[in-house]
N, C-alpha and C positions, 0 to 999 in steps of 0.2 A: 504494500500500500504506500503510495506517495501522495502527500498532501501539498498543494500549492496555495499560496495566499497572495492577496493584493492589499497593500497598505497605503494609506494616505495620511500624512502628518502623524506617523506613529500609531495609527488606528487601523486595525484589520477591517477591511470593508468587504471582502469577498474571499471565497475559497473554492477549490475544486479538489475532490478526493478521487484518486485513480487507483485502479488495480493494474499492475503491469507484469507481463510475462513474456519473455523473449522479445519479439518485435511488436507485440500488441499492447496497446494502452486502452483500457476501458474506463470511461467516465462513470464513476459510481454515484457521485453526488456533487452538486455545485449549488452555490447560493451566495447572495450578497445582501448587504443592508440597503433597504429601499431608499433611505435618505441620500444614498450616494449613486442612485441610478444615473444621474446626470453626468457622472464620471465614467460611465460605461464599463464597470468591472466585469459584467457578464459577457462582454465582447473581448476585453483585453486579456482576461485570464486564459480562456481557451487558446487564443492566438499565441500567447507566450508559452503555454504548455505544448502546443504543436511544435513551436520552434525548438524548445529544449529537448523534446522527445526525438525530433528528427536528428538533432545534433548527437543524440545518444544512440542513434542507429535504429530507432523504432520506425516501422513503416506503416502500421495500421493504427488508426484512432477510431474507437467505437463509442459514439455518443450514447448508445443504448436505444431503448424503445422509441418508436415514432408514432405510436397509436395505430388505430385501424386505418388502412389506406383510403377507405371511402368516406371517412368521417373527418371533418375539419378539426385540426389540432394545432394550435398556435405553437406548441413546443416543436413540432415537426418543422414548421416554417422557419423557426429560429435556427434549428440545427442545419437545415438545408442551405442556409445562406453562407455557410462555411464551405460549401461544395461537397464533393465526395459522391458516393453511390448509396442509394437507399435500397436496403435489402429487407425482406420480410420472411423470416424462417418460421413464423408462427410462435405460439406459446409452447414452452416446454412442458410436456405432460408425461408422467410415468404411470402407466396403467398396470396395476397389480392383478386385476382380474378382468380380462377382456370381455368375458360373457356378461358380467355385471355392468361393465361400462356400456356395452351395446344396448342393454336393457334400459339403463338410465337415459341414454341418448334418445331412445325411441319414446320413452315416457315423457321427456321434456319436449 
């Protein structure tokens, strides 16, 4: 886990928490203080993380979920402005009993 932060006048105004393995960086959590939105920490932090990770040999940055493709989702719009490729592998589901799962799907 690697945590990045943005400071203004010795005050932490935003963070990004990442999980990194080999050449892949996963954005686990990001946030900032709303009173500093005019300083754009939610744009500056990812960009700086991209640059640092690229210099460290990382080649893939995964922002994580982008919602259902057919439903408007502002977070997806935000993530897409950084470029890259949108992929949808679906939700991860571990089925312990396929017969019960099919029965429940049919009932719902």
